[in-house]
Residue frames as qw, qx, qy, qz and C-alpha x, y, z in Angstrom:
[[0.350, 0.127, 0.585, -0.721, -13.42, -2.14, 12.18],
 [0.043, -0.282, -0.877, -0.386, -16.32, -4.21, 10.94],
 [0.351, 0.090, 0.233, -0.902, -19.67, -2.44, 10.84],
 [0.423, 0.328, 0.832, -0.148, -22.95, -4.48, 10.80],
 [0.137, 0.224, 0.621, 0.738, -24.64, -4.12, 7.41],
 [0.146, -0.739, -0.651, -0.092, -27.79, -2.92, 9.13],
 [0.307, -0.806, -0.150, 0.483, -26.08, 0.20, 10.43],
 [0.471, 0.851, 0.019, 0.231, -24.90, 3.18, 8.42],
 [0.724, -0.094, -0.127, 0.672, -21.24, 4.00, 8.55],
 [0.072, -0.994, -0.083, 0.020, -20.41, 7.45, 10.00],
 [0.432, 0.730, -0.355, 0.392, -17.13, 9.33, 9.51],
 [0.353, -0.678, 0.508, -0.396, -16.54, 9.09, 13.25],
 [0.960, -0.137, 0.214, -0.119, -16.59, 5.23, 12.92],
 [0.826, 0.445, -0.103, 0.330, -13.51, 5.23, 10.75],
 [0.438, -0.856, 0.223, 0.158, -10.38, 5.79, 12.90],
 [0.518, 0.726, -0.451, 0.023, -7.02, 6.15, 11.31],
 [0.946, -0.229, -0.072, 0.216, -4.40, 3.52, 11.98],
 [0.351, -0.776, 0.377, 0.364, -0.83, 4.43, 12.97],
 [0.498, 0.693, -0.427, -0.300, 1.39, 4.47, 9.88],
 [0.014, -0.443, 0.896, -0.027, 3.38, 1.46, 11.06],
 [0.501, 0.135, 0.795, -0.314, 0.17, -0.57, 11.24],
 [0.648, 0.588, -0.004, -0.484, -0.83, 0.11, 7.62],
 [0.643, -0.195, 0.700, 0.241, 0.01, -3.00, 5.74],
 [0.402, 0.520, -0.454, -0.602, 0.78, -3.19, 2.06],
 [0.596, 0.192, -0.755, -0.195, 1.10, -7.03, 2.04],
 [0.685, -0.324, 0.513, -0.403, -0.25, -9.90, 3.94],
 [0.343, 0.286, -0.863, -0.238, 0.30, -13.66, 3.44],
 [0.848, -0.193, -0.060, -0.490, -1.80, -16.72, 3.98],
 [0.076, 0.345, -0.920, 0.167, -0.74, -19.59, 6.11],
 [0.446, -0.296, -0.833, -0.140, -2.67, -22.66, 7.22],
 [0.286, -0.418, -0.627, 0.592, -3.13, -20.83, 10.60],
 [0.119, 0.879, 0.419, -0.195, -4.64, -17.77, 8.94],
 [0.412, 0.811, 0.036, 0.414, -3.64, -14.44, 7.44],
 [0.655, -0.476, -0.090, 0.581, -0.39, -12.92, 8.69],
 [0.071, 0.954, -0.072, -0.284, 1.12, -9.40, 8.37],
 [0.784, 0.371, 0.094, 0.489, 3.68, -8.83, 5.66],
 [0.447, 0.001, -0.053, 0.893, 5.38, -5.47, 5.12],
 [0.033, 0.696, 0.382, -0.607, 4.16, -2.05, 5.99],
 [0.487, 0.824, 0.279, 0.073, 3.11, 0.41, 3.28],
 [0.093, -0.933, 0.308, 0.164, 6.13, 2.53, 3.98],
 [0.515, -0.402, 0.705, 0.275, 8.57, -0.33, 3.56],
 [0.638, 0.410, 0.628, 0.173, 6.80, -1.61, 0.46],
 [0.369, 0.913, 0.173, -0.007, 6.73, 1.74, -1.18],
 [0.205, -0.819, 0.479, 0.239, 10.42, 2.39, -0.46],
 [0.592, -0.139, 0.739, 0.288, 11.37, -0.95, -1.96],
 [0.567, 0.641, 0.511, 0.084, 9.23, -0.29, -5.02],
 [0.148, 0.980, -0.056, -0.121, 10.73, 3.17, -5.52],
 [0.341, -0.664, 0.607, 0.271, 14.30, 1.91, -5.22],
 [0.602, 0.110, 0.749, 0.253, 13.65, -0.94, -7.68],
 [0.463, 0.817, 0.343, 0.028, 11.91, 1.39, -10.16],
 [0.042, -0.929, 0.281, 0.237, 14.76, 3.87, -9.93],
 [0.459, -0.417, 0.727, 0.294, 17.28, 1.12, -10.66],
 [0.612, 0.379, 0.673, 0.169, 15.29, -0.40, -13.50],
 [0.348, 0.922, 0.159, -0.053, 14.81, 2.97, -15.14],
 [0.197, -0.818, 0.455, 0.292, 18.60, 3.75, -14.74],
 [0.505, -0.227, 0.778, 0.297, 19.44, 0.50, -16.54],
 [0.617, 0.643, 0.451, -0.049, 17.25, 1.31, -19.55],
 [0.539, 0.225, 0.316, 0.748, 18.90, 2.54, -22.73],
 [0.106, -0.306, -0.128, 0.937, 18.94, 6.35, -22.81],
 [0.226, -0.064, -0.470, -0.851, 16.59, 6.68, -25.75],
 [0.443, -0.423, -0.769, -0.186, 14.02, 4.40, -24.09],
 [0.348, -0.415, -0.544, 0.641, 14.39, 6.05, -20.68],
 [0.018, 0.229, 0.005, -0.973, 13.72, 9.52, -22.08],
 [0.345, -0.153, -0.599, -0.706, 10.82, 8.33, -24.23],
 [0.580, -0.398, -0.671, -0.233, 8.93, 6.36, -21.61],
 [0.591, -0.536, -0.492, 0.348, 10.02, 7.54, -18.17],
 [0.076, 0.829, -0.005, 0.554, 9.83, 11.24, -17.41],
 [0.163, 0.317, -0.614, 0.704, 11.53, 12.63, -14.27],
 [0.475, -0.190, 0.426, -0.746, 9.69, 11.49, -11.21],
 [0.746, 0.032, -0.526, -0.407, 8.60, 8.10, -12.59],
 [0.460, 0.032, -0.812, 0.357, 10.25, 6.20, -9.73],
 [0.171, -0.007, 0.490, -0.855, 8.28, 8.43, -7.26],
 [0.685, 0.030, -0.180, -0.705, 4.97, 7.58, -9.01],
 [0.708, 0.028, -0.701, -0.077, 5.80, 3.88, -8.79],
 [0.259, 0.055, -0.735, 0.624, 6.74, 4.25, -5.13],
 [0.303, 0.041, 0.356, -0.883, 3.44, 5.97, -4.31],
 [0.431, -0.080, -0.706, -0.556, 1.24, 3.37, -6.03],
 [0.483, -0.354, -0.796, 0.089, -0.02, 1.97, -2.74],
 [0.048, 0.154, -0.372, 0.914, -0.61, 5.25, -0.87],
 [0.576, -0.314, -0.258, -0.709, -4.37, 4.61, -0.79],
 [0.720, -0.208, -0.656, 0.094, -3.72, 1.75, 1.66],
 [0.253, -0.011, -0.514, 0.820, -3.08, 4.40, 4.40],
 [0.396, -0.354, -0.219, -0.818, -6.64, 5.58, 4.13],
 [0.354, -0.162, 0.700, -0.599, -8.60, 4.86, 7.35],
 [0.803, 0.201, 0.183, -0.530, -11.33, 3.09, 5.39],
 [0.466, 0.490, -0.687, -0.266, -9.01, 0.76, 3.50],
 [0.086, -0.150, 0.963, -0.206, -9.08, -2.20, 5.89],
 [0.540, 0.342, 0.539, -0.549, -12.89, -2.10, 5.73],
 [0.612, 0.579, -0.242, -0.481, -12.85, -1.94, 1.91],
 [0.352, 0.471, -0.803, -0.095, -10.34, -4.73, 1.73],
 [0.690, -0.167, -0.687, -0.157, -12.60, -7.18, 3.60],
 [0.604, -0.713, 0.008, -0.356, -12.38, -5.89, 7.10],
 [0.900, -0.167, -0.214, 0.342, -9.10, -7.69, 7.90],
 [0.036, -0.899, 0.309, -0.309, -6.96, -5.60, 10.24],
 [0.917, -0.133, -0.249, 0.283, -3.82, -7.41, 11.31],
 [0.206, -0.941, 0.265, -0.051, -1.50, -5.74, 13.75],
 [0.626, 0.497, -0.563, 0.210, 2.23, -6.56, 13.27]]
C-alpha cells in the first residue's frame, strides 16, 4: 500500500499479506516487474542448499565454522520479508502471484 508523503502512516494502515503472497524474489521484464518465488519457497531452497554445502565440507572445517543450526539460520535470512511493512519499505511494489 502506498501512502502519500503528506500523511502520517498509522499501524492500522499496514495490513499483513497472506504468506503465499509474500515474495522473496521478483524479476524485471520489458513489460514490468513480475513475481518470482515466495519467501517460503526461497527459504526452503536456501536451507536445503546450505545443509548440503555444510555436509560436503571437510569435518574439521564444518565443526570450526558451522555450528549446529547453521542451515536454519541461512534458511531464515529473508524472514523480514513477511513483515507487513516490507512492501512499502522496498519501494511500494506489491505484486500478487
